[in-house]
C-alpha positions in Angstrom: 80.3 202.0 70.9 82.2 200.3 73.7 80.3 199.8 76.9 82.1 199.6 80.2 80.6 197.2 82.8 82.0 197.0 86.3 81.2 194.0 88.4 80.4 194.9 91.9 82.2 192.9 94.5 79.0 191.3 96.0 78.3 189.8 92.6 81.6 187.9 92.8 80.0 185.8 95.5 77.1 184.7 93.2 77.0 181.4 91.5 76.9 181.2 87.7 73.2 180.7 87.5 72.3 183.6 89.7 74.9 185.8 88.0 73.3 184.8 84.7 69.9 186.0 85.9 71.3 189.3 87.3 73.2 190.1 84.1 70.2 189.1 82.0 67.9 191.5 83.9 70.6 194.3 83.7 70.8 193.9 79.9 67.0 193.8 79.5 66.7 197.0 81.5 69.6 198.8 79.7 68.6 197.8 76.1 64.8 197.2 76.6 65.0 193.7 75.3 62.3 191.2 75.9 62.7 187.7 77.3 62.5 186.0 74.0 65.8 187.5 72.9 67.6 186.7 76.1 69.2 183.5 74.9 70.8 185.0 71.8 71.9 188.0 73.9 73.5 185.7 76.4 75.5 184.0 73.7 76.8 187.5 72.7 78.1 188.0 76.2 80.9 185.6 75.3 82.2 188.3 73.0 82.2 191.0 75.8 85.7 189.9 76.8 87.1 191.9 73.9 85.3 195.1 74.7 84.9 195.0 78.5 87.6 196.2 80.9 87.1 193.5 83.5 88.7 190.1 83.8 86.6 187.2 82.4 87.9 185.0 85.2 85.4 186.7 87.6 82.5 184.8 85.9 83.8 181.2 86.5 80.9 179.9 84.2 80.8 176.3 83.1 80.9 175.8 79.4 77.3 174.5 79.2 76.0 177.5 81.2 77.2 179.8 78.4 74.9 178.2 75.9 71.3 179.3 75.3 68.9 177.4 77.6 67.1 175.8 74.6 70.4 174.5 73.3 71.2 173.1 76.7 67.8 171.3 76.9 68.4 169.8 73.5 71.7 168.3 74.7 70.0 166.6 77.8 70.0 162.8 77.9 67.2 162.2 80.4 64.3 163.9 82.2 66.4 164.8 85.3 68.8 166.9 83.4 65.8 168.9 81.8 64.3 169.4 85.3 67.7 170.5 86.6 67.8 173.3 84.0 64.2 174.2 84.8 65.1 174.6 88.5 68.1 176.7 87.8 66.3 179.0 85.3 62.8 179.1 86.7 62.7 182.8 87.3 63.5 183.7 83.7 61.7 181.0 81.7 60.0 182.2 78.4 57.1 180.5 76.7 59.4 179.1 74.0 61.6 177.5 76.6 58.6 176.0 78.3 57.4 174.6 75.0 60.8 173.2 74.3 60.9 171.6 77.8 57.5 169.9 77.2 58.6 168.6 73.8 61.9 167.1 75.0 60.2 165.5 78.0 57.7 163.9 75.7 60.4 162.8 73.3 62.1 160.9 76.1 58.9 159.0 76.7 58.3 158.2 73.0 61.8 156.8 72.7 61.0 154.2 75.4 59.1 151.0 74.8 55.6 151.0 76.2 56.3 149.0 79.3 59.3 151.2 80.2 57.4 154.4 80.0 56.9 156.1 83.3 54.9 159.3 83.1 54.8 159.5 86.8 58.5 160.5 86.9 57.4 163.6 84.9 54.0 164.2 86.4 55.1 164.0 90.0 58.4 166.0 89.6 58.4 169.3 91.5 59.7 171.2 88.4 56.8 170.0 86.4 54.7 172.4 88.5 57.1 175.2 87.5 56.5 174.5 83.9 52.8 174.4 84.6 52.8 177.8 86.4 54.8 179.5 83.6 52.5 178.0 80.9 49.4 179.2 82.8 50.7 182.7 83.4 51.9 183.2 79.9 49.1 181.5 78.0 47.8 184.7 76.5 51.2 185.7 75.0 52.2 182.4 73.3 51.4 181.7 69.7 48.8 179.3 68.6 51.1 176.4 67.8 52.9 176.7 71.2 49.6 176.9 73.1 48.3 173.6 71.6 51.6 171.9 71.7 51.9 172.5 75.5 48.3 171.3 76.0 48.9 168.2 73.9 52.1 167.2 75.7 50.7 168.1 79.2 47.9 165.6 78.5 50.1 162.9 77.1 52.1 163.1 80.4 48.9 162.2 82.2 49.2 165.3 84.3 46.7 165.8 87.1 47.0 169.6 86.8 43.5 170.0 85.5 43.5 173.8 86.1 46.3 174.1 83.5 44.5 172.0 81.0 41.3 173.9 81.6 43.1 177.2 81.2 44.8 176.1 77.9 41.5 174.7 76.5 39.7 177.9 77.3 42.4 180.0 75.7 42.4 177.7 72.6 38.6 178.0 72.4 38.9 181.8 72.3 41.3 181.6 69.3 39.6 178.7 67.6 38.5 180.5 64.4 42.0 181.7 63.6 43.7 178.3 64.0 45.3 176.8 60.9 44.3 173.3 59.9 47.4 171.7 61.6 46.8 173.4 64.9 43.1 172.7 64.7 43.7 169.0 64.2 46.1 168.7 67.1 43.7 170.6 69.3 40.8 168.3 68.3 42.9 165.3 69.3 43.4 167.0 72.7 39.7 167.1 73.1 39.4 163.4 72.1 41.9 162.6 74.9 39.5 164.3 77.3 36.6 162.3 75.9 34.9 165.5 74.8 33.4 163.8 71.6 30.0 165.4 72.0 31.0 168.8 73.5 30.0 172.1 72.0 33.6 172.8 71.4 34.0 169.7 69.3 30.8 170.8 67.5 32.4 174.1 66.7 35.4 172.4 65.3 33.2 170.2 63.1 31.5 173.4 61.8 34.9 175.0 61.0 35.9 171.9 59.1 32.6 171.9 57.2 32.9 175.5 56.2 36.5 175.2 55.1 36.5 171.7 53.6 37.0 172.8 50.0 40.2 174.7 50.9 41.8 171.9 53.0 44.7 170.3 51.2 46.5 168.6 54.1 45.3 165.0 54.3 47.2 164.3 57.5 45.5 167.1 59.4 42.2 166.3 57.8 42.4 162.6 58.8 43.0 163.6 62.5 40.0 165.9 62.4 37.8 163.3 60.7 38.4 160.9 63.6 37.8 163.6 66.2 34.5 164.8 64.9 33.2 161.5 63.6 30.6 161.2 66.4 28.9 164.5 65.4 28.7 164.5 61.7 25.6 164.0 59.5 25.5 161.4 56.7 25.8 164.1 54.1 28.9 165.6 55.8 30.3 162.1 56.1 30.0 161.5 52.4 31.6 164.9 51.7 34.6 164.0 53.9 34.9 160.6 52.2 34.8 162.3 48.8 37.4 164.9 49.8 39.6 162.1 51.3 39.5 160.2 48.1 40.5 163.3 46.2 43.5 164.0 48.4 44.6 160.4 48.8 46.7 160.5 45.6 48.7 163.4 46.9 49.7 161.5 50.0 53.1 159.9 50.5 52.3 156.1 50.4 54.5 155.6 53.4 52.2 157.6 55.7 50.6 154.6 57.4 49.1 156.7 60.2 47.1 158.7 57.7 45.6 155.5 56.1 45.0 154.0 59.6 43.1 157.2 60.7 41.0 157.0 57.6 40.0 153.4 58.3 39.3 154.4 61.9 37.0 157.1 60.7 35.1 154.6 58.5 34.9 152.3 61.6 33.6 155.1 63.8 30.9 156.0 61.3 30.1 152.4 60.5 30.7 153.1 56.8 32.4 150.2 54.9 33.3 152.4 51.9 35.3 149.9 49.9 37.2 152.2 47.5 38.9 154.0 50.4 39.4 150.7 52.3 41.1 149.2 49.4 43.4 152.2 48.9 44.3 152.2 52.6 44.9 148.5 52.4 47.4 149.0 49.6 49.3 151.5 51.8 49.5 148.9 54.6 50.6 146.2 52.3 53.3 148.4 50.8 54.6 149.3 54.2 54.2 145.9 55.9 57.9 145.5 56.7 57.8 148.8 58.6 54.6 148.1 60.6 55.1 147.4 64.3 52.9 145.3 66.6 50.7 148.2 67.6 50.0 149.2 64.1 49.2 145.7 62.9 47.0 145.0 65.9 45.0 148.2 65.4 44.5 147.6 61.7 43.3 144.0 62.3 40.9 145.3 64.9 39.5 148.0 62.5 39.1 145.5 59.7 37.3 143.1 62.0 34.8 145.8 63.0 34.2 146.8 59.4 34.0 143.2 58.3 36.6 144.0 55.6 38.6 141.0 54.5 42.0 141.2 52.9 43.6 137.9 52.5 46.9 139.5 51.4 47.0 141.6 54.5 46.2 138.6 56.8 48.9 136.5 55.1 51.6 139.2 55.4 50.6 140.2 58.9 50.7 136.6 60.0 54.2 136.2 58.7 55.3 139.5 60.3 53.8 138.8 63.7 55.2 135.2 63.7 58.7 136.7 63.3 58.0 138.8 66.4 57.3 135.9 68.8 60.8 135.7 70.1 61.0 139.5 70.6 58.5 139.8 73.4 59.1 138.5 76.9 57.0 141.0 78.8 53.2 140.8 79.2 52.6 144.3 77.8 53.9 143.3 74.4 53.3 139.6 74.3 49.5 139.9 75.2 49.0 142.2 72.3 50.9 139.8 70.0 48.8 136.8 71.4 45.6 138.6 70.6 46.6 139.7 67.1 48.3 136.5 66.0 46.6 133.8 67.9 43.3 133.5 65.9 45.2 133.2 62.6 48.3 131.4 63.7 49.1 127.8 62.6 49.1 124.9 65.0 52.8 125.2 66.0 52.6 128.9 66.5 49.5 128.6 68.6 51.2 126.0 70.8 54.2 128.3 71.2 52.0 131.3 72.0 50.0 129.4 74.7 53.0 127.9 76.4 54.8 131.3 76.6 51.7 133.0 77.9 51.3 130.3 80.5 54.7 131.2 81.9 53.9 134.9 82.3 50.3 134.5 83.3 50.9 135.5 86.9 52.0 138.9 85.7 48.9 139.7 83.7 46.7 142.7 84.5 42.9 142.6 84.6 42.7 144.1 81.1 45.4 141.8 79.7 43.6 138.7 81.1 40.3 139.9 79.5 42.0 140.4 76.1 43.6 136.9 76.3 40.3 135.3 77.2 38.6 136.9 74.2 41.4 135.7 71.9 41.2 132.2 73.3 37.5 132.2 72.5 38.2 133.3 68.9 40.9 130.6 68.7 38.5 128.0 69.9 41.1 127.0 72.4 40.8 123.8 74.4 43.9 124.3 76.6 42.2 123.7 80.0 45.2 124.6 82.0 45.6 128.0 80.4 41.8 128.6 80.5 41.8 127.9 84.2 44.7 130.1 84.9 43.2 133.1 83.0 39.9 132.5 84.6 41.5 132.7 88.1 42.9 136.2 87.1 39.5 137.3 85.9 37.9 136.1 89.1 40.4 138.1 91.2 39.6 141.3 89.3 36.0 140.7 88.5 34.6 143.6 90.4 36.7 146.1 88.3 35.1 145.2 85.0 32.4 147.2 83.2 29.1 145.6 82.2 30.1 145.1 78.6 33.4 143.4 79.8 31.4 141.1 82.1 29.4 140.1 79.1 32.5 139.2 77.1 33.9 137.2 80.0 30.7 135.3 80.4 30.4 134.5 76.7 34.0 133.4 76.5 33.8 131.1 79.6 30.6 129.5 78.4 32.0 129.0 74.9 35.2 127.4 76.3 33.1 125.1 78.5 34.7 126.4 81.7 32.9 125.5 84.8 33.2 127.2 88.2 30.3 127.6 90.5 32.1 130.2 92.6 33.0 132.4 89.6 29.5 132.3 88.1 27.9 133.1 91.5 30.2 136.1 91.8 29.4 137.1 88.3 25.7 137.0 89.0 26.1 139.1 92.1 28.0 141.8 90.3 25.6 141.9 87.4 22.6 142.3 89.7 24.4 145.1 91.6 25.1 146.9 88.4 21.4 146.4 87.3 20.1 148.0 90.4 21.9 151.3 89.7 22.1 151.4 85.9 19.8 153.9 84.0 21.1 153.5 80.4 18.9 151.2 78.3 21.7 149.6 76.3 23.7 148.9 79.5 20.6 147.4 81.2 20.0 145.3 78.1 23.6 144.0 78.3 23.3 143.2 82.0 20.0 141.4 81.5 21.3 139.4 78.6 24.4 138.4 80.5 22.3 137.2 83.4 20.2 135.1 81.0 23.2 133.2 79.6 24.6 132.2 83.0 23.9 128.7 84.2 20.4 128.4 85.7 19.2 131.8 84.5 16.7 133.7 86.7 15.7 137.3 87.2 13.6 138.4 90.1 10.8 141.0 90.2 13.3 143.8 90.9 15.1 143.0 87.6 11.9 142.8 85.7 10.9 146.3 87.0 14.2 147.7 85.9 13.5 146.5 82.4 10.0 147.9 82.4 11.3 151.3 83.5 13.5 151.8 80.4 11.3 150.3 77.7 10.1 153.6 76.2 13.7 154.6 75.6 14.8 151.4 73.9 15.6 150.9 70.3 15.0 147.6 68.5 18.3 146.1 69.5 17.6 146.7 73.2 14.1 145.3 72.9 15.3 142.3 71.1 18.0 141.7 73.8 15.4 141.9 76.5 13.0 139.6 74.7 15.7 137.0 74.0 16.6 137.0 77.7 13.0 136.7 78.9 12.3 133.8 76.6 15.4 132.0 77.9 14.2 132.5 81.5 10.8 131.1 80.7 12.4 128.1 79.1 14.9 127.3 81.8 13.6 128.8 85.0 11.7 125.9 86.6 12.4 126.8 90.3 10.6 130.1 90.2 8.1 129.2 87.5 4.9 129.8 89.5 6.0 133.2 90.9 7.4 134.9 87.8 5.9 133.3 84.6 2.9 135.6 84.6 5.1 138.8 84.9 7.5 137.5 82.3 4.7 136.9 79.8 3.3 140.4 80.5 6.8 141.8 79.9 6.9 140.0 76.5 3.6 141.6 75.6 5.0 145.1 76.5 8.1 144.3 74.4 5.9 143.5 71.5 4.0 146.7 72.0 7.0 149.0 72.1 8.7 147.1 69.2 5.6 147.5 66.9 5.3 151.2 68.0 8.9 151.9 67.1 8.5 150.4 63.7 5.2 152.2 62.9 6.7 155.6 63.9 9.9 155.0 61.8 10.1 157.3 58.8 13.8 156.9 57.7 15.1 153.8 56.0 18.7 154.6 56.9 17.9 154.8 60.6 15.8 151.6 60.5 18.6 149.6 58.7 21.0 150.7 61.5 18.8 149.0 64.0 18.2 146.0 61.9 21.8 145.2 61.3 22.3 142.8 64.2 18.7 141.7 64.9 18.1 138.0 65.2 16.4 135.5 67.5 13.0 133.9 68.0 11.2 136.9 69.4 12.1 139.1 66.4 11.2 136.4 63.9 7.8 135.7 65.5 6.7 139.1 66.8 8.2 141.8 64.6 9.2 140.3 61.2 5.8 141.1 59.6 5.7 144.7 60.8 9.4 145.1 59.9 8.9 144.0 56.3 5.8 146.2 56.1 7.9 149.2 57.2 10.6 148.4 54.7 8.1 148.2 52.0 6.6 151.5 53.1 10.1 153.1 52.8 11.4 151.1 49.9 11.5 154.2 47.6 14.6 155.2 49.7 16.5 152.1 48.7 19.4 153.2 46.6 23.0 152.1 45.7 24.2 153.2 49.1 21.9 151.0 51.2 20.9 148.2 48.8 23.5 145.8 50.2 22.2 146.2 53.8 18.6 145.6 52.8 19.7 142.5 50.9 21.6 141.2 53.9 18.5 141.7 56.1 16.3 139.7 53.7 19.0 136.9 53.6 19.1 136.6 57.4 15.4 136.5 57.9 14.5 134.1 55.0 11.4 136.3 54.4 10.3 136.4 50.8 9.1 139.9 50.0 8.8 140.1 46.2 8.2 143.9 46.4 11.5 144.5 48.2 13.5 142.0 45.9 12.0 143.6 42.8 13.0 147.0 44.1 16.5 145.8 44.8 16.8 144.3 41.3 15.6 147.6 39.8 18.1 149.7 41.8 21.0 147.4 40.7 20.0 147.6 37.1 19.8 151.4 37.1 22.7 152.2 39.4 25.2 149.3 38.9 28.1 151.6 38.1 27.8 153.3 41.5 27.8 150.0 43.4 31.2 148.5 44.5 31.8 145.1 43.0 32.6 143.7 46.5 28.9 144.1 47.6 27.3 142.5 44.4 27.7 138.9 45.7 25.9 139.8 48.8 23.0 141.4 46.8 22.6 138.2 44.8 22.4 136.0 47.9 18.7 136.6 48.8 17.6 135.9 45.2 19.6 132.6 45.4 18.7 131.6 48.9 15.0 132.3 48.5 14.8 130.9 45.0 13.3 134.0 43.5 13.5 135.4 39.9 12.5 139.1 39.7 10.5 140.2 36.6 13.7 141.5 35.0 15.7 138.5 36.1 17.7 137.9 32.9 18.7 141.5 32.7 19.4 141.7 36.4 21.7 138.7 36.5 23.3 139.5 33.2 24.3 143.0 34.3 25.7 141.6 37.7 27.7 139.0 35.9 29.1 141.3 33.3 30.0 143.9 35.9 31.8 141.4 38.0 33.8 139.9 35.1 36.1 142.9 35.1 37.0 142.4 38.8 37.4 138.6 39.0 41.1 138.8 39.5 40.6 141.3 42.4 37.9 139.5 44.3 38.7 137.4 47.3 38.8 133.6 46.6 36.2 132.9 49.2 33.9 135.5 47.7 34.3 134.0 44.3 33.3 130.5 45.6 30.2 131.8 47.3 29.3 133.9 44.3 29.7 130.9 42.0 27.5 128.8 44.3 24.8 131.5 44.5 24.6 131.8 40.7 24.6 128.0 40.2 21.6 127.7 42.6 19.7 130.1 40.3 20.8 128.1 37.2 23.5 130.5 36.0 27.0 129.2 35.1 29.1 132.1 33.8 32.1 130.6 32.0 34.6 133.3 32.9 33.8 132.9 36.6 34.0 129.2 36.5 37.4 129.3 34.7 38.6 131.7 37.3 37.7 129.3 40.1 38.5 125.9 38.6 42.2 126.2 38.0 45.3 125.1 39.9 46.5 128.6 40.8 43.2 129.7 42.2 42.6 126.5 44.2 46.2 126.7 45.6 45.5 130.3 46.7 42.3 129.3 48.3 43.9 126.4 50.2 46.5 128.8 51.6 43.7 131.1 52.7 41.7 128.4 54.5 44.5 128.0 57.0 43.6 131.4 58.5 39.9 130.7 58.9 38.1 129.3 62.0 37.1 125.7 61.7 33.4 126.4 61.0 34.0 128.9 58.2 36.8 126.7 56.8 34.4 123.8 56.5 31.6 126.0 55.0 33.9 127.2 52.3 35.0 123.6 51.4 31.3 122.5 51.2 30.4 125.4 49.0 33.3 124.6 46.6 32.2 120.9 46.6 28.6 121.9 45.9 29.7 124.2 43.1 31.9 121.5 41.6 29.0 119.1 41.7 26.6 121.6 40.1 29.0 122.3 37.2 29.7 118.6 36.6 26.0 117.8 36.5 24.5 120.8 34.8 27.4 122.0 32.5 29.3 118.9 31.4 30.4 120.8 28.3 32.8 122.8 30.4 34.7 119.6 31.1 35.5 120.6 34.7 36.5 117.4 36.6 34.8 116.1 39.8 37.6 116.2 42.4 35.7 115.9 45.7 35.4 112.1 46.2 37.9 112.0 49.0 36.4 115.1 50.7 32.9 113.6 50.6 34.0 110.2 51.9 35.6 112.0 54.9 32.4 113.9 55.5 30.0 110.9 55.1 32.0 108.3 57.0 28.9 107.3 59.1 25.5 108.0 57.6 23.7 105.0 59.2 22.2 107.0 62.1 18.4 107.2 61.7 16.1 109.2 63.9 13.0 107.9 65.5 10.8 109.8 63.0 12.8 108.4 60.1 12.5 104.9 61.5 8.7 105.2 61.7 8.4 106.6 58.1 10.8 103.8 56.9 8.4 101.2 58.5 5.4 102.8 56.8 7.1 102.9 53.4 8.1 99.3 53.8 4.5 98.4 54.4 3.3 100.5 51.4 6.0 99.2 49.1 5.8 95.5 50.1 8.7 94.9 52.3 11.9 96.3 53.9 14.0 95.0 50.9 12.1 97.4 48.6 13.1 100.7 50.3 16.4 102.2 51.5 16.9 105.0 54.0 19.7 107.6 54.2 21.0 106.9 50.7 24.1 108.5 49.0 23.6 109.1 45.3 26.4 109.6 42.8 28.1 113.0 43.5 27.1 112.5 47.1 23.6 113.9 47.4 22.0 112.4 50.5 18.4 111.5 50.2 16.0 110.4 52.9 14.5 107.3 51.2 14.8 105.6 47.8 12.8 103.0 46.0 12.5 101.7 42.4 9.3 101.2 40.5 8.9 99.2 37.4 6.7 100.2 34.5 3.6 98.9 36.3 4.3 101.1 39.3 5.3 98.1 41.4 8.3 98.4 43.8 11.3 96.3 42.9 13.4 94.6 45.6 17.1 95.6 46.0 19.7 93.0 45.1 23.0 92.4 47.0 24.9 94.2 44.3 23.4 97.5 45.4 24.5 99.8 48.2 23.2 98.8 51.6 21.6 101.0 54.2 24.1 103.5 55.6 27.1 102.4 53.5 29.2 104.5 51.2 29.2 103.6 47.5 32.3 101.6 46.4 34.5 103.7 44.2 37.5 101.5 43.7 39.7 104.6 43.6 37.7 106.1 40.8 35.2 109.0 40.7 31.9 108.2 42.2 29.8 109.1 39.2 27.7 105.9 38.9 26.7 103.1 41.1 27.9 99.7 40.2 25.1 97.3 39.2 22.5 100.0 39.4 21.2 99.7 35.8 17.4 99.6 35.9 15.0 97.4 34.0 13.4 99.1 30.9 10.9 101.8 31.8 11.6 101.5 35.5 12.4 104.6 37.5 14.2 105.4 40.6 12.2 107.4 43.3 13.7 109.8 45.8 11.5 110.7 48.7 12.6 113.9 50.5 10.9 115.0 53.8 11.3 118.7 54.0 11.3 120.5 57.3 10.7 124.3 57.8 14.3 125.1 56.9 13.5 124.2 53.2 10.9 126.9 52.9 10.7 130.7 53.1 9.6 131.9 56.5 6.3 133.5 55.4 5.1 131.3 52.6 5.4 127.7 51.5 7.9 128.6 48.8 10.8 126.2 48.3 14.2 127.8 49.0 17.1 127.7 46.6 19.1 124.9 48.2 16.2 122.4 48.1 15.3 123.5 44.6 18.9 122.9 43.4 19.0 119.5 45.0 15.7 118.5 43.3 17.0 119.7 39.9 20.2 117.8 40.2 18.5 114.6 41.4 16.3 114.7 38.4 19.5 115.0 36.2 20.7 111.9 37.9 17.6 110.1 36.8 15.4 110.3 39.9 11.8 111.1 40.1 11.8 113.4 43.2 8.9 113.4 45.6 9.2 116.2 48.2 7.0 115.9 51.2 6.6 119.2 53.1 6.4 119.2 56.8 3.3 121.3 56.9 1.5 118.5 54.9 3.0 115.6 56.8 2.2 117.1 60.2 -1.2 118.5 59.3 -4.4 117.5 61.1 -5.5 115.7 57.9 -2.6 113.3 58.3 -2.8 112.8 62.1 -3.3 109.0 61.8 -1.1 106.3 60.5 -3.7 105.2 58.0 -4.0 108.7 56.6 -0.3 109.0 56.2 0.0 105.7 54.5 -2.8 106.7 52.0 -0.9 109.9 51.5 2.3 108.0 50.7 0.5 105.7 48.2 -1.0 108.8 46.5 2.4 110.5 46.2 4.3 107.3 45.1 1.7 105.4 42.9 -0.7 108.2 42.2 -3.6 106.4 43.9 -5.4 106.5 47.3 -5.3 102.9 48.5 -3.7 99.8 47.1 
């Protein structure tokens, strides 16, 4: 049916947009069409020329005006063009067009680099309010996907229209149960953006996920939800999520880096180093390394650091990728992120280039960028005084904008880097004290007090002490330990105010002891306790709480299982406290549940047995099972881990051949050398020492393996100067000379073959008489001559028949377990190896040498005669 339309003369005066609106309303009224079909209908108007009796010239429309509004939006090239269309069509906007406008505006932002983004141009534009009004008025009629999309994009544009956000969130809450998994995940990320981690609404989302977990098959959406609800879930629900994630992981496209990153973020949020998932995610990152940008690599490195997950392959590839990016960034936004990510693992030349470039742009750094740089410089152990001073000046300028935890980071970094500025530290103290007066959160007060205590000339007045006392009942063990460490530091350093405050500080220590003991006695969950014990250290804990802590662990030790056995082992290693009950339980759990324990944690479980020199009742079975289990994973374990594992087993007298063959070969050692470049200097040296000690142990105790000794040059570098003797050593040397018959019959600070260092050495003939040293022997404080060959014997050191070489070792408290006089593994290993070298080893414990019974010189000399000759007085 042809329809005749006559254009009234007043309409000829209308512009194309107004005419478009009038005609649209006319057609809606005639045919009863809704707004959502308006665009398609308007396109059909182009065909009216064939059926309408009026001249098309009356419309004078531009070509683009004839297209549907959504099509016009899609063709826009910048934000202004989109807002132009919004202004011209604001009276007829539909919810789909509003959603389209939001999407396109956000696409423009995503296409820009981070430092070119300008959300203000969107947020402050008048037509953004138009979009806001339409979205608010039509929120009840839009579908679920559109509703959440508009909320998401509105938030990403940093809009200040809180009423719109509130209205959309309220509407979404009303529909929550009917959301599909994709919409639910996006809505949860909107709540995270508003920091609603602990809100009832987030709790409702967690409940929906829990009820529907079995039916969820979309890992992308699930990973978003896992991160969003991670603050609210129980340990049981956490394990269910991890299990479900592992099940779905194989169905995921390996190029989906963001999914893997969110899974790692979830593990970080829940403090769960679940190695099977971490390894699978790591493989995704390695497979896609060439496509990872700076943001992705930076985030992954940060997550790995938090989880203490070490992947040499990722570090090596990330280092190469980031190094290639150095010339690409000439703006602080990008370069600071590169500096923080690459700096700690960069080589010398790259570090120099990073620092020089950063110095040029240092004037443009923001407060947060300066903070990030200072933290990276601390990690890099930087000694560039000019750059340190420059960054410190920026920190000083913005000091009053930092939060307490940030002030702690600044203080620690400045002290570590040996920066000195009275003005800066005075201002820091003033800020910390001002925060302390108003803070009510125990953990924050603990941070503030600790930061004050590490400043030069630490002191806290009575007001500060009262703030601590007020929050003690609410504190966990970490907070109490932080307070105690700070108080002990004040007592030690605070001389000016000693008379006024010492009494109150001592009373405060007593209160800390009371609350610490009370918390331990009330504890009835091993998992909760181990969370608080993870980072505990310091003199106060060791002296005041260690006994009660171990008693609590023993009370709860039936809860030790394959999930927490590594954490309990780590605690015992850190404290050096020998609890045979706990170690026996650990060994039993490992024997029974070895298949459930990830191989990466086995070396850490062995460490307390090695360090404390303890063999459990089932020692042979325990160590045999551990060694057999690890043999299948030797090619997958990190080189550093293999070295530490080999040393731990060697300390206990175990030398598994497969492990030693895996370590002592050219390929492995080359790989380890390449890895050492990425370590800080202290860890680098520790690894090299452990490899040397393992090499020495194998050469001395397992010569049948024919593994060569290749650490002569390393040891000569480390023992260049061994002639320094302490005052105590000098006094003992003089007593020994008197006991043995002269200074030429005893040597101090001696290096043995294979570079064991012993305190004192003498030689006794068959009649127990000390022999004098000849000129052909090593003199005090000198290295043995090697003539370019391995130092496996001392030239001219052949002894007369039936004579024996005596090694006297004075053992301080570090050689023994904390709670009992039981020799630790390192000292036991040294004694065993010295005996293999032909020494008769006399170990003199500090608790005997410093006892009241040996308080006089005569008593000590009698003691030495008894130990050396087996008699009281000569």
